[in-house]
C-alpha positions in Angstrom: 16.5 -14.0 46.7 14.4 -14.2 43.6 12.9 -17.5 42.5 11.2 -18.0 39.1 10.0 -21.0 37.2 9.3 -22.0 33.6 8.4 -25.0 31.5 11.6 -26.9 30.5 10.0 -29.7 28.5 7.4 -32.4 28.4 7.9 -36.1 29.2 6.4 -38.9 27.0 3.5 -39.3 29.4 2.6 -35.6 28.9 3.9 -34.4 32.3 5.6 -31.0 32.2 9.1 -30.6 33.7 9.8 -27.2 35.2 13.0 -25.4 35.6 13.6 -23.1 38.6 16.0 -20.2 38.7 17.3 -18.9 42.0 19.0 -15.5 41.8 20.6 -13.5 44.6 21.3 -9.8 44.9 24.7 -10.2 43.1 23.0 -11.8 40.1 24.6 -15.1 40.9 22.1 -17.8 40.0 21.3 -21.6 40.0 19.0 -23.4 37.6 17.5 -26.6 38.8 15.3 -29.0 36.8 12.7 -30.9 38.7 13.5 -34.1 36.8 15.9 -35.7 39.3 16.6 -32.3 40.8 19.3 -31.7 38.1 21.6 -28.8 38.5 21.6 -27.3 35.0 23.6 -24.1 35.6 25.4 -22.3 38.4 26.5 -18.8 37.5 29.1 -17.4 39.9 31.3 -14.3 39.9 34.9 -14.9 38.9 37.8 -12.9 40.3 37.2 -10.1 37.7 33.5 -9.8 38.6 32.2 -11.5 35.5 29.4 -14.1 35.8 30.6 -17.5 34.6 28.7 -20.8 34.3 30.6 -23.4 36.3 28.4 -26.4 35.3 28.2 -28.3 32.0 24.4 -28.5 31.5 22.2 -29.6 28.7 20.2 -27.2 26.5 16.9 -29.0 26.7 15.0 -31.9 28.4 16.1 -34.4 25.7 19.7 -33.9 26.8 18.8 -35.2 30.2 16.4 -38.1 29.2 19.4 -40.0 27.8 21.8 -38.9 30.6 22.8 -42.4 31.6 25.4 -41.6 34.2 23.0 -39.0 35.6 25.5 -36.2 35.8 24.1 -33.2 37.6 21.4 -35.1 39.4 20.9 -35.0 43.1 18.1 -37.7 43.2 18.6 -40.8 41.1 15.7 -42.5 39.3 15.5 -45.2 42.1 15.5 -42.8 45.1 13.6 -44.2 48.0 12.7 -47.4 46.2 14.9 -49.9 48.1 12.9 -51.3 51.0 14.6 -51.2 54.5 17.7 -49.6 53.0 
């Protein structure tokens, strides 16, 4: 499996947000943004052998900053902030 990373954008406090791409031997891939561990893309082989994106992801970080229902996130903005939960 190949793992690569790149800068996906910058937050208002100047912190960079990275995007990680995981690719297997069949060229299927996942793209994860470290801002809430958002799943941006999942490319899978369809029945005809074509790679298809099965996730509706945003094009840039701005699309996720206003993502109020937090679609695609694995970790919400309040993760681990509720004492004794």
